[in-house]
Residue frames as qw, qx, qy, qz and C-alpha x, y, z in Angstrom:
[[0.257, -0.539, 0.763, -0.246, -146.05, -60.76, -100.58],
 [0.871, 0.053, 0.389, -0.294, -148.14, -63.80, -101.47],
 [0.794, 0.573, -0.202, -0.010, -145.80, -64.39, -104.43],
 [0.125, 0.679, -0.669, 0.274, -142.72, -64.72, -102.20],
 [0.833, -0.119, -0.533, -0.091, -142.26, -68.37, -101.15],
 [0.461, 0.107, -0.619, 0.626, -140.14, -67.46, -98.12],
 [0.371, -0.411, 0.130, -0.823, -143.03, -65.63, -96.43],
 [0.200, -0.085, -0.927, 0.305, -143.93, -67.52, -93.28],
 [0.069, -0.685, -0.686, 0.234, -146.77, -65.26, -92.14],
 [0.076, 0.295, 0.139, 0.942, -148.32, -61.87, -92.90],
 [0.290, -0.664, -0.679, 0.118, -150.56, -60.16, -90.36],
 [0.032, -0.783, -0.043, -0.620, -151.66, -56.75, -89.19],
 [0.195, 0.271, -0.627, 0.703, -150.41, -55.41, -85.88],
 [0.273, 0.194, 0.674, -0.659, -153.96, -55.18, -84.55],
 [0.144, 0.370, 0.848, 0.352, -157.17, -56.45, -86.18],
 [0.016, 0.779, 0.546, -0.308, -159.35, -53.59, -84.93],
 [0.184, 0.969, -0.019, -0.165, -157.41, -50.58, -86.17],
 [0.863, -0.008, 0.189, 0.469, -154.37, -51.77, -88.12],
 [0.073, 0.959, -0.168, -0.218, -151.51, -49.40, -88.77],
 [0.033, -0.649, 0.735, 0.193, -148.74, -51.82, -89.66],
 [0.949, 0.193, -0.166, -0.187, -148.38, -54.99, -91.73],
 [0.422, -0.604, 0.675, 0.028, -145.90, -57.52, -90.34],
 [0.869, 0.386, -0.266, -0.161, -144.42, -59.92, -92.89],
 [0.590, -0.568, 0.574, 0.007, -142.33, -62.70, -91.38],
 [0.650, 0.534, -0.515, -0.167, -139.81, -64.68, -93.42],
 [0.971, -0.240, -0.021, 0.009, -138.56, -68.17, -92.67],
 [0.785, -0.070, 0.048, 0.614, -134.98, -67.10, -93.37],
 [0.060, 0.996, -0.022, -0.066, -132.83, -64.01, -93.69],
 [0.381, 0.749, -0.498, 0.211, -129.17, -63.04, -93.69],
 [0.077, 0.383, -0.819, 0.419, -128.38, -64.51, -90.27],
 [0.190, 0.214, 0.870, -0.401, -131.75, -65.56, -88.84],
 [0.107, 0.648, 0.715, 0.239, -135.42, -65.39, -89.78],
 [0.122, -0.112, -0.072, 0.984, -136.44, -61.77, -90.38],
 [0.154, 0.703, 0.689, -0.086, -139.48, -59.60, -90.90],
 [0.111, 0.331, 0.218, 0.912, -140.67, -56.45, -92.62],
 [0.011, -0.625, -0.575, 0.528, -142.76, -53.98, -90.65],
 [0.198, 0.302, 0.495, 0.791, -144.66, -52.01, -93.30],
 [0.058, 0.671, 0.474, -0.568, -146.57, -48.79, -92.78],
 [0.217, 0.317, 0.501, 0.775, -148.22, -46.83, -95.59],
 [0.058, 0.480, 0.420, -0.768, -149.96, -43.51, -94.93],
 [0.436, 0.718, 0.538, -0.062, -152.86, -42.09, -96.95],
 [0.108, 0.922, -0.136, -0.346, -150.72, -39.11, -97.94],
 [0.783, 0.573, -0.235, 0.048, -148.33, -41.49, -99.75],
 [0.082, -0.700, 0.669, -0.236, -145.56, -41.73, -97.15],
 [0.954, -0.070, -0.268, -0.112, -144.30, -45.21, -96.30],
 [0.242, -0.671, 0.680, -0.170, -141.86, -47.15, -94.13],
 [0.946, 0.099, -0.303, -0.062, -140.54, -50.64, -94.95],
 [0.248, -0.719, 0.602, -0.245, -138.41, -51.63, -91.96],
 [0.880, 0.107, -0.463, -0.008, -136.59, -54.96, -92.13],
 [0.315, -0.679, 0.559, -0.358, -135.19, -56.46, -88.96],
 [0.809, 0.029, -0.585, 0.049, -133.58, -59.68, -87.79],
 [0.708, -0.704, -0.046, -0.029, -133.05, -60.57, -84.13],
 [0.842, -0.059, 0.011, 0.537, -129.33, -61.05, -84.88],
 [0.303, -0.671, -0.022, 0.676, -128.92, -57.31, -85.35],
 [0.242, 0.091, 0.522, 0.813, -129.51, -56.39, -88.99],
 [0.200, 0.745, 0.497, -0.397, -131.88, -53.51, -89.69],
 [0.179, -0.023, 0.392, 0.902, -132.54, -51.40, -92.78],
 [0.289, 0.652, 0.553, -0.432, -135.41, -49.21, -93.98],
 [0.180, 0.304, 0.498, 0.792, -136.81, -47.78, -97.17],
 [0.025, -0.619, -0.533, 0.576, -138.75, -44.62, -96.28],
 [0.141, 0.481, 0.381, 0.777, -140.72, -41.90, -97.95],
 [0.314, -0.855, -0.399, 0.102, -141.41, -38.93, -95.65],
 [0.154, 0.896, -0.189, 0.370, -139.88, -35.53, -94.97],
 [0.831, -0.411, -0.105, 0.361, -136.57, -35.82, -93.11],
 [0.063, -0.961, 0.233, 0.133, -134.07, -33.09, -92.30],
 [0.213, -0.664, 0.673, 0.246, -130.80, -33.63, -94.14],
 [0.364, 0.005, 0.900, 0.239, -132.15, -36.35, -96.44],
 [0.292, -0.038, -0.525, -0.799, -134.32, -36.53, -99.54],
 [0.688, -0.103, 0.179, -0.696, -138.00, -37.32, -99.01],
 [0.980, 0.096, -0.123, -0.122, -137.46, -40.81, -100.48],
 [0.037, 0.728, -0.656, 0.198, -134.52, -42.27, -98.60],
 [0.898, -0.004, -0.440, 0.022, -132.87, -45.46, -97.42],
 [0.440, -0.734, 0.461, -0.237, -131.36, -46.33, -94.05],
 [0.650, 0.405, -0.643, -0.026, -128.59, -48.87, -94.53],
 [0.909, -0.373, -0.182, 0.037, -127.71, -51.90, -92.41],
 [0.363, -0.169, -0.908, 0.121, -126.60, -52.95, -89.95],
 [0.129, -0.398, -0.656, 0.628, -128.47, -50.45, -87.76],
 [0.133, 0.710, 0.593, 0.356, -130.53, -48.29, -90.17],
 [0.284, -0.718, -0.240, 0.588, -129.17, -45.01, -88.79],
 [0.166, -0.360, 0.358, 0.845, -127.64, -43.34, -91.85],
 [0.548, 0.662, 0.443, -0.253, -130.09, -41.93, -94.43],
 [0.206, -0.308, 0.564, 0.738, -129.14, -41.70, -98.09],
 [0.535, 0.305, -0.242, -0.750, -131.04, -41.28, -101.37],
 [0.684, 0.066, 0.700, -0.192, -133.20, -44.30, -102.20],
 [0.143, -0.042, 0.799, 0.582, -133.25, -46.19, -105.48],
 [0.122, 0.582, 0.804, -0.007, -137.04, -45.73, -105.25],
 [0.030, 0.514, 0.049, -0.856, -136.94, -41.98, -105.94],
 [0.317, 0.241, -0.465, -0.790, -139.56, -41.27, -108.60],
 [0.404, -0.174, -0.867, -0.237, -141.58, -44.40, -107.80],
 [0.299, -0.183, 0.425, -0.835, -144.74, -44.01, -105.74],
 [0.768, -0.109, -0.362, -0.517, -147.20, -46.78, -106.64],
 [0.642, -0.476, 0.507, -0.322, -147.54, -49.12, -103.62],
 [0.974, 0.135, 0.179, -0.032, -147.40, -52.28, -105.75],
 [0.654, 0.643, -0.252, 0.310, -144.24, -51.18, -107.55],
 [0.144, -0.736, 0.509, -0.422, -142.51, -50.00, -104.36],
 [0.809, -0.318, 0.422, -0.257, -143.34, -53.29, -102.63],
 [0.948, 0.302, 0.055, 0.085, -142.15, -55.45, -105.54],
 [0.440, 0.730, -0.372, 0.367, -138.87, -53.53, -105.83],
 [0.347, -0.657, 0.534, -0.402, -138.15, -53.76, -102.09],
 [0.905, -0.144, 0.370, -0.156, -138.91, -57.49, -101.92],
 [0.844, 0.499, -0.076, 0.179, -136.83, -58.09, -105.05],
 [0.189, 0.769, -0.460, 0.402, -133.92, -56.11, -103.58],
 [0.625, -0.501, 0.494, -0.337, -134.24, -58.03, -100.28],
 [0.973, 0.094, 0.206, -0.046, -134.28, -61.40, -102.06],
 [0.703, 0.614, -0.210, 0.291, -131.26, -60.56, -104.23],
 [0.095, 0.734, -0.470, 0.482, -129.11, -58.90, -101.56],
 [0.529, -0.471, 0.547, -0.447, -130.01, -60.89, -98.45],
 [0.905, 0.004, 0.372, -0.206, -131.04, -64.34, -99.70],
 [0.876, 0.463, 0.038, 0.125, -129.19, -64.86, -102.98],
 [0.491, 0.679, -0.305, 0.453, -126.04, -62.72, -102.80],
 [0.715, -0.542, -0.317, 0.308, -125.83, -62.50, -98.98],
 [0.448, 0.071, -0.008, 0.891, -124.49, -58.98, -99.43],
 [0.055, -0.775, -0.532, 0.335, -126.51, -56.22, -97.68],
 [0.159, -0.485, 0.185, 0.840, -124.59, -53.45, -99.50],
 [0.063, 0.137, 0.739, 0.656, -126.61, -54.38, -102.63],
 [0.081, 0.576, 0.751, -0.312, -129.99, -53.47, -101.07],
 [0.165, 0.828, 0.193, -0.500, -130.11, -49.94, -102.46],
 [0.209, -0.363, 0.621, 0.662, -128.25, -50.64, -105.73],
 [0.660, 0.482, -0.028, -0.576, -129.94, -50.43, -109.12]]
C-alpha cells in the first residue's frame, strides 16, 4: 500500500493484538473510502472496501456455502458472491497488488465499479 499515492493512512485496528489492517484513501468513487483487510494464518483473507456514501465490495477467500472458496461480493452492498478473478492466486503480495490495481482502475480511473472483478 505504500506504493499507492492515494493512501491517506494505514493502521492496525488495535496495536496490542491486531487482527485487521485499515487502509484509508483520500478519494474513492463518491467519497473517501477504506479497505479493511484481514489475513488468516491458514491463508484465508478478506479485503472489504467501503465508502460512507454506500458502496461496499469484498474479495474473499474462505469456505462459503453456494460460492467458490475464492469469491467476490459486488457493489453496491457486497451481498452477492460470485467467482473471483483471484482464483488460483494465493500469495499475499500478489493478491494485494491485484486488488489495489483493480480498485484504482475501476473506482478511480474508469469510475465503473462493474470492472472490479474483470480480468
